[in-house]
C-alpha positions in Angstrom: 11.8 -4.1 -11.4 14.2 -7.1 -12.2 16.6 -6.6 -15.0 17.7 -9.5 -17.2 21.2 -10.6 -17.2 23.1 -9.1 -20.2 20.7 -6.1 -20.5 20.4 -2.6 -19.8 17.5 -0.8 -18.1 17.3 1.3 -21.1 17.2 -2.0 -23.2 14.4 -3.6 -21.0 12.2 -0.2 -21.3 12.8 0.3 -24.9 11.5 -3.6 -25.2 8.6 -2.8 -22.9 7.7 0.0 -25.0 8.0 -1.5 -28.0 5.1 -4.3 -26.7 3.2 -1.2 -25.2 3.1 0.4 -28.9 2.2 -2.9 -30.3 -0.8 -3.6 -28.3 -2.1 0.5 -27.6 -4.5 0.6 -31.1 -5.6 -3.1 -30.9 -7.0 -2.9 -27.0 -8.6 0.7 -27.9 -12.4 0.9 -26.6 -14.9 3.2 -25.1 -13.4 6.2 -23.4 -9.7 4.2 -23.3 -7.6 5.8 -25.7 -4.6 4.5 -27.4 -2.3 6.7 -24.8 -4.3 4.7 -22.0 -3.9 1.6 -23.5 -0.1 2.1 -23.8 0.2 3.0 -20.2 -2.1 0.0 -18.8 0.4 -2.3 -21.2 3.6 -0.5 -19.5 2.4 -1.1 -16.0 1.7 -4.6 -16.6 4.9 -5.1 -18.6 6.7 -3.4 -15.4 4.7 -6.0 -13.0 5.6 -9.1 -14.9 9.3 -8.0 -15.1 9.7 -9.9 -11.6 8.0 -13.4 -12.9 10.2 -13.5 -16.1 12.6 -16.5 -16.8 15.8 -15.2 -18.5 15.5 -19.0 -20.8 13.0 -17.2 -22.8 13.2 -13.9 -25.3 12.4 -11.0 -23.1 9.7 -9.4 -26.0 8.3 -12.8 -26.6 7.5 -13.1 -22.9 6.4 -9.8 -22.5 3.9 -9.8 -25.7 2.1 -13.2 -24.9 1.9 -11.6 -21.0 0.5 -8.1 -21.9 -1.9 -9.2 -24.4 -3.9 -11.9 -22.1 -3.6 -8.8 -19.3 -5.1 -6.5 -21.7 -7.5 -8.9 -22.7 -8.5 -9.7 -19.4 -8.8 -5.3 -18.7 -11.0 -5.1 -21.6 -13.3 -7.7 -20.8 -13.4 -6.2 -17.1 -13.8 -2.8 -17.8 -15.8 -2.9 -21.0 -18.4 -5.1 -21.0 -19.3 -5.2 -17.1 -19.3 -1.6 -17.4 -21.9 -1.6 -20.1 -24.3 -4.0 -18.1 -24.2 -1.4 -14.9 -24.7 1.6 -17.0 -27.5 0.0 -18.6 -29.1 -1.0 -15.4 -28.5 2.7 -13.5 -30.0 4.0 -16.7 -33.0 1.8 -16.5 -33.5 2.5 -12.5 -33.6 6.1 -13.2 -36.1 6.0 -15.7 -38.6 3.9 -14.0 -37.9 5.9 -11.0 -38.8 9.3 -12.9 -41.7 7.4 -14.3 -42.7 6.2 -10.6 -42.5 9.9 -9.4 -44.6 11.2 -12.4 -47.2 8.8 -11.2 -46.9 9.4 -7.4 -45.4 12.8 -6.1 -43.5 12.4 -3.1 -44.8 14.2 0.0 -41.7 16.3 1.0 -43.4 17.4 4.5 -42.1 13.9 5.9 -38.5 14.5 4.8 -37.5 16.2 8.2 -39.0 13.5 10.3 -37.6 10.6 8.5 -33.8 12.4 8.5 -34.3 13.4 12.0 -31.2 11.5 13.4 -29.4 13.3 10.7 -30.3 16.9 12.0 -30.0 17.8 15.6 -30.5 21.4 15.1 -34.1 23.0 15.5 -36.1 24.4 12.9 -34.9 28.0 14.3 -31.4 27.4 13.8 -31.8 25.4 10.3 -33.7 28.8 9.1 -30.6 31.2 10.3 -28.2 28.5 8.7 -29.9 29.2 5.8 -28.7 32.8 5.5 -25.8 33.3 3.4 -23.6 35.2 6.0 -23.5 32.6 8.2 -23.0 30.2 5.5 -20.0 32.2 4.6 -19.0 32.5 8.3 -18.9 28.4 8.8 -17.2 28.3 5.4 -14.3 30.4 6.4 -13.5 29.1 9.7 -14.3 25.3 9.6 -11.2 23.2 9.7 -10.7 21.4 6.8 -10.6 18.0 8.0 -14.1 18.9 8.9 -15.4 20.5 5.7 -16.6 17.1 4.1 -18.6 15.9 6.7 -20.5 19.1 6.8 -20.9 19.1 3.3 -22.6 15.8 3.8 -24.7 17.0 6.6 -25.9 20.1 4.5 -26.8 17.8 1.6 -29.0 15.4 3.8 -26.2 12.4 3.3 -25.6 10.4 6.5 -23.0 11.2 8.9 -22.0 9.2 12.2 -23.7 10.6 15.3 -20.1 11.5 16.9 -18.7 13.1 13.8 -22.1 15.3 13.4 -21.8 16.0 17.2 -18.3 16.8 16.8 -19.3 19.4 13.8 -22.1 20.9 15.3 -19.8 21.4 18.7 -17.5 23.4 15.9 -19.8 25.3 14.4 -21.0 26.6 17.6 -17.7 27.4 18.6 -17.3 29.6 15.6 -21.0 31.4 16.0 -19.8 32.0 19.9 -16.1 33.3 18.8 -17.8 35.9 15.8 -20.3 37.2 18.7 -23.3 35.7 16.4 -26.5 36.1 18.2 -30.2 34.3 17.4 -33.0 36.2 16.8 
């Protein structure tokens, strides 16, 4: 942060806080409380200090800059977010109606996601056992846990990473003398 000549860091911080407080209640909207806006205004003012021209009063410079940036912030976060939320809500409602009219056939789910499942049906049935889940959960490396959970929930994971996780699960099973059947 650039400190103007003739001012201390404390004076600059007080000026920034004064400007942030001025706009905190004017720009609150949606889930953004005055404290959230005050924090945004403070960050905006701190970033603007590098562009401050010392021939102008600091408070005026910050007031104009912060007000303009908060207008942009509110426009970007408020109006566009409403449109996206409404579109998602409409899509959800349309899908719900569609599925009421045409129930999905779950027998083909295994075939459609075969690339994401290398395990045979017997092994998948065994994995559903709580003891096996607990065994894998307690011994699986933390770096693999996120992708492991994605696989369990049917989310796509790249093949090399899937195979790494499968190899690790097989290693855990062998170390704990897990026997199929």
